[in-house]
Structures are given as C-alpha cells and as structure tokens.
Backbone bond lengths (Angstrom), bond angles and torsions (degrees), N, CA, C in turn:
res aa  C-N    CA-C-N  psi(-1)  N-CA   C-N-CA  omega(-1)  CA-C   N-CA-C  phi
1 A - - - 1.459 - - 1.522 110.55 -
2 G 1.324 116.18 150.82 1.457 120.47 178.74 1.509 110.03 -163.85
3 A 1.329 115.98 -170.68 1.464 120.43 -177.50 1.520 111.81 -65.20
4 Q 1.343 117.15 -28.28 1.462 120.96 -177.71 1.519 113.35 -91.72
5 G 1.332 117.32 -1.83 1.455 119.01 179.91 1.501 111.75 133.46
6 A 1.327 115.71 -167.32 1.462 121.92 -178.47 1.530 108.94 -126.58
7 T 1.321 115.49 149.55 1.453 121.24 177.15 1.527 108.74 -118.49
8 L 1.323 114.79 129.35 1.461 121.50 178.53 1.532 107.03 -115.52
9 T 1.329 115.80 122.16 1.462 119.52 179.85 1.522 110.45 -123.55
10 F 1.329 114.83 151.56 1.450 121.94 175.42 1.525 106.27 -157.83
11 P 1.331 119.64 165.35 1.457 120.63 -177.58 1.518 111.70 -53.97
12 G 1.321 116.46 115.87 1.447 121.90 178.40 1.516 115.11 89.21
13 G 1.328 118.03 7.10 1.470 117.04 -178.72 1.513 113.23 -158.31
14 R 1.320 116.05 154.67 1.448 123.76 175.01 1.529 108.94 -147.86
15 Y 1.341 115.04 134.27 1.457 121.44 178.27 1.527 108.57 -125.81
16 D 1.344 115.60 126.20 1.455 121.74 172.54 1.515 107.94 -101.18
17 L 1.324 116.74 116.68 1.465 121.56 -169.67 1.518 111.19 -120.59
18 P 1.332 117.22 146.03 1.474 119.71 175.63 1.525 110.55 -76.02
19 T 1.289 116.53 154.98 1.462 121.90 176.51 1.528 109.38 -129.37
20 V 1.297 114.89 166.15 1.467 122.24 177.71 1.525 107.61 -119.62
21 E 1.317 115.96 133.90 1.459 119.09 177.94 1.532 110.01 -64.01
22 W 1.308 114.66 142.29 1.466 121.24 -177.54 1.529 111.22 -54.60
23 E 1.325 116.72 -41.01 1.461 119.78 -177.61 1.529 111.66 -65.00
24 A 1.342 116.77 -29.01 1.462 119.95 -177.18 1.536 111.85 -67.68
25 L 1.329 116.21 -24.24 1.459 119.13 -179.98 1.516 111.74 -77.74
26 D 1.330 116.69 -24.64 1.469 122.52 178.74 1.531 111.45 48.78
27 P 1.336 118.13 59.56 1.462 120.01 -178.14 1.523 112.86 -83.77
28 S 1.311 116.88 3.02 1.458 119.00 -176.00 1.507 111.30 -72.35
29 G 1.313 116.61 159.48 1.457 123.13 179.54 1.503 110.38 160.26
30 E 1.283 114.94 168.25 1.463 119.93 177.76 1.519 108.54 -102.29
31 F 1.313 115.14 100.80 1.474 121.04 -174.57 1.527 108.99 -91.55
32 S 1.297 114.53 72.23 1.458 120.24 -173.69 1.517 113.50 -96.24
33 T 1.344 117.54 -15.47 1.461 120.72 -179.58 1.521 109.79 -92.97
34 E 1.315 116.51 109.58 1.456 119.73 179.37 1.519 109.71 -93.69
35 I 1.324 115.47 131.67 1.458 121.79 178.70 1.530 107.64 -100.44
36 A 1.305 115.98 112.86 1.464 119.99 -178.84 1.525 109.55 -74.86
37 V 1.313 116.22 116.71 1.461 121.07 -178.82 1.520 109.38 -139.11
38 D 1.325 115.02 157.03 1.452 122.29 168.61 1.530 106.26 -85.83
39 G 1.321 117.28 117.27 1.467 120.70 -173.85 1.512 113.21 -57.43
40 E 1.348 117.56 -43.09 1.466 120.97 179.66 1.523 111.06 -62.80
41 A 1.345 115.96 -46.87 1.464 119.81 -179.16 1.519 111.24 -66.52
42 F 1.328 117.13 -36.31 1.457 121.40 178.69 1.532 110.32 -62.03
43 R 1.325 116.56 -45.78 1.466 120.22 179.10 1.531 111.19 -67.44
44 D 1.340 117.06 -39.97 1.465 119.87 177.76 1.531 111.06 -60.63
45 G 1.339 115.99 -38.52 1.454 120.03 178.67 1.504 112.71 -65.54
46 L 1.331 116.81 -40.24 1.466 120.67 177.80 1.525 110.03 -65.17
47 R 1.326 116.61 -41.52 1.463 120.33 179.31 1.522 111.25 -62.95
48 F 1.329 116.50 -38.76 1.462 120.60 -179.41 1.528 110.24 -70.01
49 C 1.326 116.78 -45.26 1.467 120.90 -171.88 1.520 114.14 -77.46
50 K 1.324 118.16 -25.15 1.464 119.15 -172.56 1.514 113.09 -64.31
51 A 1.334 117.61 -21.19 1.475 120.09 177.81 1.522 111.83 -72.26
52 F 1.335 117.89 -14.84 1.455 121.49 -176.29 1.528 113.12 -105.76
53 V 1.333 117.03 1.71 1.464 121.61 -177.11 1.523 110.55 -68.76
54 S 1.324 116.10 143.26 1.471 121.19 177.74 1.527 110.33 -85.29
55 Y 1.334 115.55 151.81 1.461 121.75 174.00 1.531 110.39 -120.32
56 E 1.306 115.99 22.14 1.459 122.29 -179.37 1.520 109.90 -83.14
57 D 1.327 116.48 132.18 1.467 120.77 -176.27 1.523 113.10 -73.74
58 T 1.318 116.81 -34.36 1.469 118.66 -173.49 1.531 111.52 -68.96
59 R 1.331 116.90 -40.05 1.462 119.73 177.16 1.537 108.48 -102.58
60 Y 1.307 114.67 67.95 1.466 121.86 -172.97 1.521 112.61 -59.74
61 Y 1.344 116.69 -27.97 1.457 120.31 -177.71 1.531 112.70 -67.61
62 L 1.341 117.39 -10.98 1.460 120.99 175.35 1.523 112.63 -91.89
63 N 1.335 116.22 -1.09 1.473 120.18 -177.31 1.523 111.75 -84.71
64 G 1.330 115.82 51.76 1.456 119.49 179.84 1.521 110.50 178.33
65 V 1.318 114.53 -172.58 1.470 122.46 179.63 1.515 108.74 -110.65
66 C 1.319 116.33 127.92 1.469 122.45 -178.53 1.525 109.56 -95.76
67 L 1.326 116.41 136.97 1.453 123.03 173.33 1.524 106.81 -100.10
68 D 1.325 116.17 117.63 1.464 119.03 -172.79 1.528 111.27 -142.84
69 E 1.314 116.37 102.57 1.469 123.12 171.47 1.526 112.63 45.23
70 G 1.298 116.95 63.68 1.453 121.30 176.19 1.508 115.68 81.42
71 H 1.339 117.30 12.39 1.453 121.02 179.57 1.526 110.22 -136.18
72 M 1.321 115.15 149.49 1.452 122.57 167.70 1.529 105.95 -112.54
73 V 1.341 116.41 130.02 1.458 120.96 -170.30 1.520 110.45 -134.90
74 A 1.327 116.47 141.48 1.461 122.45 172.45 1.518 108.55 -145.20
75 T 1.326 116.43 140.75 1.464 120.61 178.55 1.522 110.31 -152.16
76 D 1.323 116.09 151.35 1.465 121.35 172.33 1.520 111.71 -114.41
77 G 1.325 116.30 10.70 1.449 121.15 -179.43 1.518 113.49 93.17
78 H 1.341 117.28 -16.87 1.458 121.57 178.57 1.528 111.57 -107.39
79 R 1.318 116.33 -32.02 1.461 122.52 177.77 1.516 107.77 -145.95
80 M 1.311 116.46 158.52 1.466 120.77 -177.15 1.513 109.79 -143.51
81 G 1.324 115.90 137.64 1.445 121.53 175.43 1.517 110.18 -110.94
82 V 1.325 116.42 134.07 1.459 122.31 -179.17 1.515 108.30 -128.20
83 F 1.339 115.60 125.88 1.461 121.10 -178.19 1.521 108.09 -125.99
84 P 1.350 118.17 107.14 1.459 119.99 177.50 1.535 111.00 -68.53
85 V 1.314 116.68 130.40 1.465 121.56 179.26 1.521 107.09 -150.97
86 A 1.310 116.07 141.92 1.458 120.76 -179.40 1.524 109.63 -68.83
87 L 1.310 116.82 120.11 1.460 122.97 178.18 1.528 107.38 -128.50
88 S 1.314 116.27 119.82 1.457 119.76 -177.20 1.522 110.05 -126.30
89 A 1.338 116.63 115.93 1.462 121.48 176.39 1.519 108.65 -164.97
90 A 1.293 115.75 138.32 1.445 120.06 177.23 1.523 109.79 -74.94
91 E 1.325 116.90 130.38 1.456 122.97 176.75 1.535 112.13 55.93
92 M 1.327 115.64 43.10 1.476 119.28 179.65 1.514 111.35 -69.66
93 G 1.330 117.01 -32.99 1.455 119.06 -173.90 1.525 109.92 75.16
94 R 1.316 116.34 -148.72 1.459 121.29 179.86 1.531 108.84 -131.03
95 P 1.340 117.28 70.91 1.454 119.74 -177.48 1.526 112.30 -65.60
96 I 1.342 115.96 146.23 1.469 121.88 178.92 1.518 108.36 -116.65
97 I 1.321 116.43 113.75 1.471 122.58 -179.82 1.520 108.83 -83.76
98 T 1.329 117.71 129.68 1.453 121.85 -175.26 1.536 112.24 -65.04
99 T 1.327 115.15 157.38 1.461 121.11 -178.17 1.531 112.30 -57.08
100 N 1.318 117.05 -45.28 1.472 119.83 -178.74 1.522 111.45 -63.19
101 T 1.322 116.92 -39.91 1.461 120.55 178.69 1.523 110.40 -67.05
102 V 1.334 116.23 -39.96 1.464 120.64 177.80 1.526 110.70 -59.75
103 A 1.321 116.53 -46.86 1.470 120.55 -179.31 1.516 111.09 -62.22
104 L 1.319 117.68 -39.40 1.455 121.36 -179.59 1.522 111.18 -68.02
105 L 1.332 116.81 -47.79 1.459 120.15 -179.46 1.525 112.01 -65.22
106 A 1.334 117.29 -32.55 1.459 120.58 179.56 1.525 111.69 -69.05
107 A 1.336 116.81 -22.35 1.460 120.82 -177.46 1.520 113.13 -96.13
108 L 1.342 117.89 -8.79 1.460 121.48 -175.88 1.523 111.09 -102.86
109 A 1.335 115.32 178.40 1.464 120.54 176.22 1.527 109.40 -66.09
110 P 1.315 118.52 157.65 1.475 121.13 -179.35 1.518 111.70 -59.09
111 A 1.335 114.39 143.48 1.463 120.27 178.24 1.519 110.13 -70.26
112 K 1.326 115.36 141.19 1.460 120.65 176.52 1.527 111.51 -89.42
113 A 1.327 116.05 -28.30 1.459 120.67 179.80 1.524 108.94 -151.85
114 V 1.337 115.63 145.59 1.462 122.06 178.18 1.533 107.24 -129.62
115 R 1.325 116.15 127.00 1.461 120.63 -178.80 1.525 110.44 -128.94
116 L 1.319 114.85 146.56 1.460 122.97 179.62 1.514 108.67 -114.62
117 D 1.348 116.23 137.25 1.459 117.79 -179.32 1.525 110.47 -77.02
118 T 1.273 116.53 162.18 1.471 121.91 -172.42 1.525 112.23 -63.46
119 K 1.336 118.05 -27.05 1.456 121.51 179.90 1.526 112.58 -89.75
120 R 1.310 116.52 -1.51 1.459 122.89 -178.76 1.527 112.15 57.95
121 Q 1.312 115.85 38.39 1.457 121.49 -179.47 1.530 112.36 -109.26
122 A 1.321 116.80 -13.34 1.465 120.01 -177.08 1.518 109.33 -153.61
123 M 1.334 115.05 160.06 1.464 121.81 175.10 1.507 108.63 -128.06
124 R 1.308 115.13 151.89 1.469 121.29 177.49 1.508 108.82 -123.70
125 F 1.324 114.86 126.45 1.457 121.82 -177.72 1.531 109.32 -113.67
126 T 1.316 116.69 124.15 1.454 121.31 177.08 1.522 108.53 -97.98
127 L 1.324 115.90 117.98 1.454 122.82 -178.37 1.521 108.74 -120.81
128 P 1.315 118.39 165.61 1.462 120.43 177.36 1.525 111.34 -56.86
129 G 1.320 117.39 115.37 1.443 122.38 175.68 1.504 115.94 81.51
130 M 1.321 119.34 2.65 1.466 119.35 -178.39 1.530 110.76 -160.05
131 T 1.327 113.68 161.98 1.471 121.38 173.45 1.522 107.70 -127.12
132 L 1.323 116.15 130.83 1.455 121.68 179.84 1.521 109.04 -114.37
133 T 1.317 116.46 122.01 1.459 122.09 175.31 1.525 108.02 -112.50
134 A 1.325 116.27 128.69 1.470 119.66 -174.43 1.518 110.29 -140.42
135 K 1.333 114.86 140.29 1.449 120.00 175.26 1.528 109.98 -70.14
136 L 1.330 115.04 151.71 1.452 121.93 175.99 1.524 109.87 -98.91
137 I 1.318 116.43 163.46 1.463 120.55 175.78 1.522 108.83 -76.43
138 D 1.303 115.68 128.82 1.468 121.46 -179.71 1.533 108.11 -87.73
139 G 1.313 116.05 92.33 1.452 120.48 -178.68 1.509 110.98 -174.56
140 N 1.310 116.65 172.81 1.463 122.89 179.61 1.514 109.74 -106.46
141 Y 1.318 115.67 122.52 1.451 119.77 178.79 1.524 109.49 -75.66
142 P 1.349 118.24 141.98 1.474 119.99 -178.37 1.526 111.37 -68.27
143 D 1.316 115.86 164.57 1.456 122.47 178.32 1.518 108.28 -75.68
144 W 1.310 116.29 88.25 1.462 122.52 -173.56 1.526 112.75 -67.04
145 R 1.318 117.45 -25.41 1.460 120.26 -177.91 1.533 112.07 -64.30
146 R 1.315 117.56 -22.92 1.462 120.78 -177.73 1.528 111.90 -67.78
147 V 1.332 118.19 -23.71 1.470 119.76 -177.44 1.526 112.06 -98.52
148 V 1.336 117.68 -1.99 1.470 119.25 176.45 1.515 107.98 -73.55
149 P 1.329 118.23 119.66 1.468 119.59 -173.96 1.531 112.57 -72.51
150 D 1.312 114.22 149.96 1.457 121.33 172.06 1.524 107.28 -82.31
151 T 1.312 117.33 114.79 1.460 121.28 -173.67 1.528 112.70 -92.25
152 A 1.327 117.11 6.62 1.467 119.01 176.23 1.529 109.21 -63.47
153 G 1.301 116.32 121.44 1.451 121.12 -178.88 1.511 114.27 84.92
154 A 1.344 117.98 0.70 1.464 120.72 -179.49 1.532 110.29 -75.31
155 I 1.315 115.80 153.64 1.464 119.18 172.38 1.514 108.33 -81.01
156 E 1.320 117.42 153.16 1.454 122.25 -176.67 1.510 110.00 -125.49
157 I 1.336 115.70 127.84 1.454 121.57 176.47 1.527 107.84 -109.83
158 R 1.318 116.60 119.53 1.456 122.17 178.18 1.520 108.70 -106.55
159 A 1.328 115.12 122.49 1.471 119.24 -175.21 1.507 110.31 -136.47
160 D 1.323 115.51 152.37 1.459 121.30 170.98 1.527 107.33 -64.30
161 R 1.329 116.82 122.08 1.463 119.71 -173.34 1.523 111.03 -60.23
162 R 1.317 117.80 -42.11 1.474 120.27 -177.15 1.526 110.90 -66.67
163 V 1.322 116.32 -39.30 1.470 119.85 -179.49 1.525 110.65 -67.38
164 L 1.341 116.65 -46.63 1.452 120.28 -179.71 1.524 111.24 -65.56
165 A 1.348 116.57 -44.64 1.464 119.79 179.80 1.522 111.24 -64.05
166 G 1.325 116.82 -37.35 1.460 120.01 177.85 1.511 112.08 -61.65
167 A 1.341 116.95 -43.25 1.457 120.58 179.30 1.524 110.96 -65.63
168 I 1.330 117.24 -44.56 1.464 120.88 -179.43 1.523 110.85 -62.60
169 N 1.317 116.68 -45.22 1.473 120.26 -177.45 1.521 111.87 -68.64
170 R 1.328 118.00 -36.11 1.467 119.52 177.21 1.522 110.65 -63.88
171 M 1.319 116.33 -44.02 1.467 119.05 179.55 1.508 112.12 -66.35
172 H 1.327 116.15 -37.60 1.476 119.10 176.78 1.518 110.33 -59.81
173 D 1.320 117.13 -46.27 1.465 120.89 -176.95 1.524 111.69 -67.05
174 V 1.340 116.25 -43.20 1.463 119.75 -177.74 1.529 111.02 -66.89
175 L 1.309 117.12 -44.92 1.464 120.11 -178.41 1.518 111.28 -70.84
176 A 1.343 117.38 -33.31 1.457 120.05 177.41 1.531 109.97 -66.53
177 C 1.339 117.08 -38.67 1.460 120.49 178.08 1.532 111.28 -66.38
178 A 1.331 116.44 -24.78 1.457 120.00 178.69 1.521 112.17 -81.52
179 G 1.322 116.45 0.59 1.453 120.04 174.83 1.505 115.72 99.40
180 L 1.346 117.56 7.47 1.460 120.59 -178.02 1.524 109.23 -101.61
181 R 1.325 116.36 126.73 1.465 121.83 178.95 1.519 109.44 -110.83
182 G 1.320 116.23 146.14 1.456 120.40 178.69 1.518 112.84 64.54
183 H 1.337 116.37 30.28 1.452 120.22 -175.44 1.521 111.12 -79.83
184 G 1.321 114.22 163.79 1.446 120.02 -178.62 1.513 112.67 -108.86
185 V 1.313 114.70 160.96 1.461 122.15 171.71 1.526 106.52 -121.23
186 G 1.322 115.62 134.02 1.445 121.02 179.82 1.521 110.77 -96.26
187 L 1.315 115.98 135.72 1.454 122.16 175.49 1.525 107.50 -114.40
188 A 1.313 116.63 118.93 1.455 121.46 177.28 1.516 108.36 -115.22
189 Y 1.328 116.39 140.71 1.452 121.26 -172.93 1.525 110.48 -141.14
190 D 1.320 114.24 150.35 1.457 120.87 169.27 1.528 107.03 -141.32
191 A 1.314 117.70 -166.80 1.456 119.87 -176.37 1.520 113.02 -68.09
192 D 1.340 117.23 -14.51 1.467 120.27 -174.74 1.517 114.86 -103.31
193 G 1.333 118.67 -19.53 1.454 117.71 -177.34 1.511 114.04 171.02
194 L 1.336 114.33 -160.22 1.474 121.25 -170.89 1.517 109.57 -141.13
195 V 1.333 116.36 140.98 1.456 121.14 169.79 1.524 107.68 -123.14
196 V 1.332 115.18 148.79 1.462 122.52 178.07 1.529 106.79 -121.56
197 C 1.328 116.92 130.47 1.461 120.83 -175.41 1.528 111.47 -137.03
198 G 1.320 114.88 151.70 1.459 121.24 174.13 1.516 109.44 -146.96
199 R 1.321 115.67 153.99 1.468 118.32 -179.58 1.526 109.61 -153.70
200 T 1.327 116.04 154.37 1.453 121.36 172.51 1.518 108.61 -98.67
201 T 1.304 115.53 152.78 1.466 120.78 176.84 1.527 110.71 -121.00
202 I 1.345 116.31 8.96 1.455 120.89 179.54 1.525 109.54 -131.49
203 D 1.312 115.88 159.13 1.469 121.90 176.51 1.530 110.09 53.39
204 L 1.334 116.62 -137.37 1.462 121.13 -178.00 1.523 109.83 -73.50
205 P 1.320 117.58 134.84 1.469 119.44 -177.87 1.529 112.17 -70.83
206 V 1.318 116.23 136.49 1.453 122.98 175.07 1.514 107.69 -130.38
207 L 1.320 117.30 127.13 1.452 123.32 174.49 1.518 108.06 -121.29
208 A 1.306 116.32 124.17 1.469 121.19 -179.33 1.518 108.50 -121.52
209 R 1.340 115.65 129.20 1.465 120.11 -179.13 1.529 108.50 -137.78
210 E 1.301 115.08 137.71 1.465 120.05 173.24 1.517 109.33 -137.00
211 Y 1.320 115.08 136.98 1.454 121.63 179.89 1.526 107.81 -104.12
212 L 1.309 116.99 117.84 1.460 121.81 -178.96 1.520 108.58 -101.80
213 T 1.316 115.38 93.77 1.473 120.19 -174.40 1.529 111.91 -76.70
214 E 1.352 117.34 -30.13 1.466 120.33 -177.94 1.527 109.46 -86.37
215 T 1.312 115.50 59.22 1.468 122.25 -177.73 1.524 109.37 -134.91
216 A 1.315 115.87 138.22 1.460 120.53 177.15 1.526 109.26 -107.74
217 T 1.308 116.87 133.38 1.459 121.28 176.40 1.526 107.28 -117.88
218 I 1.323 115.21 130.70 1.465 121.54 -174.64 1.524 109.31 -120.33
219 G 1.308 116.22 132.19 1.456 121.29 176.86 1.514 114.43 81.19
220 V 1.333 117.95 13.10 1.472 121.33 -178.16 1.522 109.48 -89.53
221 K 1.322 116.47 121.39 1.460 121.27 176.20 1.528 111.05 -100.81
222 D 1.323 115.81 -45.43 1.457 121.20 179.26 1.518 109.70 -121.80
223 P 1.340 118.43 152.21 1.462 120.61 177.11 1.533 110.90 -58.40
224 G 1.312 115.96 143.98 1.455 121.25 179.07 1.512 110.43 -146.89
225 S 1.331 116.61 172.14 1.462 120.26 179.81 1.526 109.40 -151.43
226 I 1.321 114.78 158.15 1.464 122.33 176.66 1.514 107.14 -151.29
227 E 1.329 117.06 149.73 1.458 121.10 -175.79 1.525 109.99 -124.54
228 F 1.349 115.56 137.23 1.453 121.67 179.09 1.522 109.97 -127.89
229 N 1.322 115.68 155.92 1.457 120.74 168.85 1.532 107.90 -61.42
230 A 1.317 117.30 125.57 1.456 121.53 -173.32 1.532 112.03 -62.44
231 R 1.320 116.97 -42.03 1.469 119.88 -178.43 1.529 110.59 -67.44
232 Y 1.323 116.30 -41.42 1.464 119.34 -179.64 1.527 111.35 -64.08
233 L 1.338 116.42 -43.70 1.453 119.74 -178.70 1.523 110.94 -67.51
234 G 1.338 117.04 -40.03 1.461 119.73 178.09 1.509 112.17 -63.18
235 A 1.343 117.10 -40.94 1.465 121.04 179.31 1.517 110.96 -67.30
236 A 1.331 117.69 -36.99 1.459 120.64 178.55 1.528 110.90 -66.07
237 L 1.318 117.04 -43.10 1.458 120.34 179.41 1.527 111.61 -62.11
238 A 1.330 116.45 -32.80 1.472 120.53 -179.23 1.521 111.66 -65.50
239 Q 1.328 118.13 -23.16 1.469 120.27 -179.76 1.518 112.70 -76.03
240 F 1.334 116.84 -11.21 1.466 120.67 178.19 1.530 110.00 -105.08
241 D 1.318 115.97 39.67 1.462 120.40 -174.05 1.526 113.73 -67.35
242 H 1.335 118.29 -12.02 1.466 120.72 177.15 1.520 111.49 -91.24
243 D 1.319 117.37 -1.79 1.463 121.22 -176.72 1.519 111.41 -107.19
244 D 1.313 115.82 137.16 1.467 120.58 175.00 1.517 111.34 -81.21
245 V 1.337 116.72 -33.48 1.455 122.03 -176.66 1.519 109.36 -123.62
246 V 1.326 117.03 136.12 1.463 122.40 174.02 1.515 108.64 -116.09
247 R 1.342 114.31 153.92 1.460 120.61 -179.36 1.524 108.61 -122.64
248 L 1.317 115.47 124.13 1.463 122.16 177.39 1.521 107.69 -108.61
249 M 1.338 116.00 118.33 1.454 120.90 -178.48 1.524 109.87 -107.06
250 V 1.332 116.59 121.55 1.461 123.42 -174.27 1.517 109.22 -121.39
251 S 1.330 115.98 122.80 1.473 120.74 176.67 1.510 111.46 -87.47
252 S 1.345 116.88 -42.77 1.455 122.28 177.72 1.524 108.11 -158.94
253 P 1.343 118.96 158.02 1.461 121.30 -177.38 1.521 114.58 -58.43
254 G 1.333 117.51 -26.86 1.460 119.82 -175.82 1.508 115.09 -99.24
255 S 1.328 118.01 0.50 1.466 120.46 -177.82 1.527 110.79 -109.80
256 A 1.324 115.55 164.75 1.461 121.20 -178.59 1.523 110.83 -62.43
257 A 1.321 115.83 146.21 1.453 121.90 178.36 1.520 109.11 -112.59
258 L 1.317 115.56 155.63 1.464 121.48 -178.24 1.513 109.56 -111.51
259 L 1.326 116.88 129.72 1.459 122.99 179.37 1.516 108.67 -114.04
260 R 1.322 117.01 124.89 1.461 122.34 -177.16 1.522 111.42 -132.72
261 G 1.331 114.86 154.62 1.447 121.51 167.22 1.520 107.69 -106.95
262 A 1.335 115.47 -144.13 1.464 119.16 179.20 1.517 111.94 -85.80
263 G 1.340 118.40 -20.74 1.449 122.28 -176.76 1.515 113.38 -87.99
264 A 1.329 114.35 -169.80 1.467 120.23 -176.86 1.523 113.03 -85.13
265 S 1.326 118.58 -16.75 1.465 120.79 179.95 1.524 110.08 -72.73
266 Y 1.327 116.48 154.67 1.451 120.01 -179.94 1.526 110.23 -155.11
267 A 1.327 114.68 164.23 1.458 121.20 176.89 1.521 108.24 -123.43
268 V 1.323 115.27 140.98 1.458 122.11 174.24 1.526 107.53 -105.06
269 M 1.320 116.69 126.26 1.457 122.28 -176.47 1.521 109.96 -117.02
270 M 1.341 116.40 123.47 1.460 120.40 175.42 1.532 108.77 -85.95
271 P 1.333 117.69 131.80 1.466 119.88 -179.27 1.523 111.85 -75.56
272 M 1.326 115.09 159.05 1.457 121.19 173.18 1.522 108.71 -83.61
273 R 1.309 115.44 148.52 1.462 120.13 -179.88 1.530 109.90 -113.80
274 G 1.307 115.12 139.42 1.457 120.25 176.34 1.514 114.59 72.34
275 G 1.355 117.37 20.92 1.461 120.37 179.64 1.517 111.80 -77.90
276 A 1.322 115.16 166.82 1.465 120.45 -177.42 1.519 112.53 -97.07
277 S 1.326 117.60 -13.52 1.462 120.19 -172.64 1.519 112.65 -83.73
278 S 1.336 117.30 -24.93 1.453 120.00 -178.22 1.524 111.84 -65.67
279 D 1.338 115.96 -43.81 1.483 119.63 178.16 1.530 110.86 -65.92
280 L 1.331 116.21 -38.80 1.464 119.88 177.43 1.514 110.37 -61.37
281 A 1.344 116.66 -40.61 1.456 120.72 -179.56 1.522 111.39 -63.49
282 L 1.339 116.44 -41.28 1.463 119.70 179.58 1.534 112.11 -64.76
283 S 1.333 116.11 -43.64 1.471 119.05 179.90 1.530 110.22 -68.11
284 T 1.336 117.21 -35.94 1.466 120.99 177.51 1.522 110.43 -66.11
285 L 1.321 117.17 -40.55 1.467 121.42 177.99 1.521 110.43 -61.23
286 K 1.327 116.51 -41.31 1.463 120.89 179.67 1.526 110.72 -64.64
287 D 1.341 116.94 -44.16 1.466 120.76 178.89 1.526 110.74 -64.29
288 W 1.312 115.41 -40.48 1.465 119.92 -179.36 1.534 110.14 -65.36
289 T 1.317 117.24 -41.72 1.452 121.87 -179.55 1.528 110.85 -62.42
290 H 1.354 115.69 -41.29 1.459 119.93 178.23 1.529 110.76 -66.42
291 A 1.322 117.09 -38.91 1.459 120.15 -179.85 1.522 111.18 -67.54
292 Q 1.345 116.25 -38.01 1.454 120.17 177.92 1.519 110.74 -65.01
293 A 1.347 115.95 -40.23 1.454 120.42 -179.54 1.532 111.15 -66.45
294 A 1.340 115.33 -38.82 1.467 119.81 179.89 1.526 112.04 -67.40
295 A 1.346 115.69 -33.63 1.445 119.74 -179.58 1.540 110.96 -71.36
C-alpha cells in the first residue's frame, strides 16, 4: 500500500487498487451512546430490510435502513419492509444506516455492541475480531407509519409461500424475456381461491395464467383483484423464506396491501395502477370458476 494505492498479487494475477487516506474517512467521534440490541435480531432485521432499500439519488435519505423506536425500516416508495426489534438507547433519534454498511453487517457475525456518536453522524459496531465505524445518512426519514394500512375489515389471502413465489417468479421471467420491463402480475380472488396472471401489451402477445388451488381466502364476499410489480412482489416473498405460509391482506385494489409471515416482521406493498394484468386475472378467475362448476 502507498499514497498511489495498493497492489494485490497472487499466482497468476495482479490488481492495482485505489485507496482512501485514513483521515479522509473521518471515523473519529465520541461514541458514548450505547444502543442495547440483540445481535442476532439486529442482523436478521438488516437482512430482512435490505431488500427494500432505495437506490434513488434524489431521495438519498431512503438509501439505507432507519432505526426508529423499536423498528428497523426500509422503503423505496413502492414497497416497505418493517422488522420489529428491541432497541434501547437514550436520545437515539432516528439514525439511518447506509446501504453499504447494511450489506456488510448482514454478511458478518452478529454485533456484540452498537454505539452512536454524540453528533449522531456515525455508528460504531463491535463484532467478533473487528470494529466497524460507519457514517450515517444525514437526512430525515419520512413518517413511515402513515403508509401502513389499517387491515381491519381487509380480506386475507393465505398461500403456500413457495407456490406463490414460484408463480410470481415464473411470470416475471417469461414476461421479461418478452421484452416487458417493470410489468405487473394480477391477483384475482374469490371465496374459493386465487389466480395469478400476467400479460404483455407490446410486441408478441404473452398471456400467463396460474391457478393456485391450495389457497385460503378469508373475508371475501365478492371477487376482487389487485396488481403488483412482479419483481417487487417476488423480492418481498423471498424475505419470508423461513415461513411456509404467507398472508396477504388487501383492503381495496387501490390501497397498500400488507404481506406477513408467521413472525412480527411485515412488508407493505403499493399496488400498480392502470395495469393490464388485473383485468385478465378477473376474467380468468371467472372462467376458472365456471369450469370448476361444470366439472
């Protein structure tokens, strides 16, 4: 290592890499505020929330995970992950841990201690064999509780997570190969079950339909439908990989829906508006219902 960078060599290879002067990182500070956390739960929360972090430059304050009164939260404005975790510290505020720091901490052993500097500009994490000091995002996190839907009176769809995720991911891949980006998948439901549909509206027509018979719908009086971005929904389902069953609670087609597993963590999903797959899902559900009745 030197002023011009560092060189890494090994049999058959050499890498010349840039470096940053220690002083440029400015890791100094008085880390006197200790945040009492369970290291395992803290890491689990970061792993859950990092899938919902934004990478948008204009709203830079969303480019991380916020610690807020017993919750870890991340959102990109289209979906949000919330992980309840015990956080105890006097005058902690609402620190926002940067995306890079989140990814690093999620991949390492659980932290033994977490401290916040007096200016609330950096955090220090004590891990087995190392100490990580990282700057925080200088910004105000939005009031995320305002977008958490009230599920009183909502219908509930209970589905096998692997079956639902498989259908969503297959449709995402097929429609993406057909040239459609950011496409939606429509979910239509009635008292008997659920169908998932996707379609292209450009180039060669593609219609994708799957009937999920091993699904329970609760509180459904009339058939309904809702549409989500396929990639967002697939990524959200992947965060509940320890759950066999997921619950999707829908108040209305145009309002946010709540996705839960068996634990306390949850995801808020904003529906797509004006998509083409929701209508297809409703018509497919009707055809399926008639076919079931005829059989």
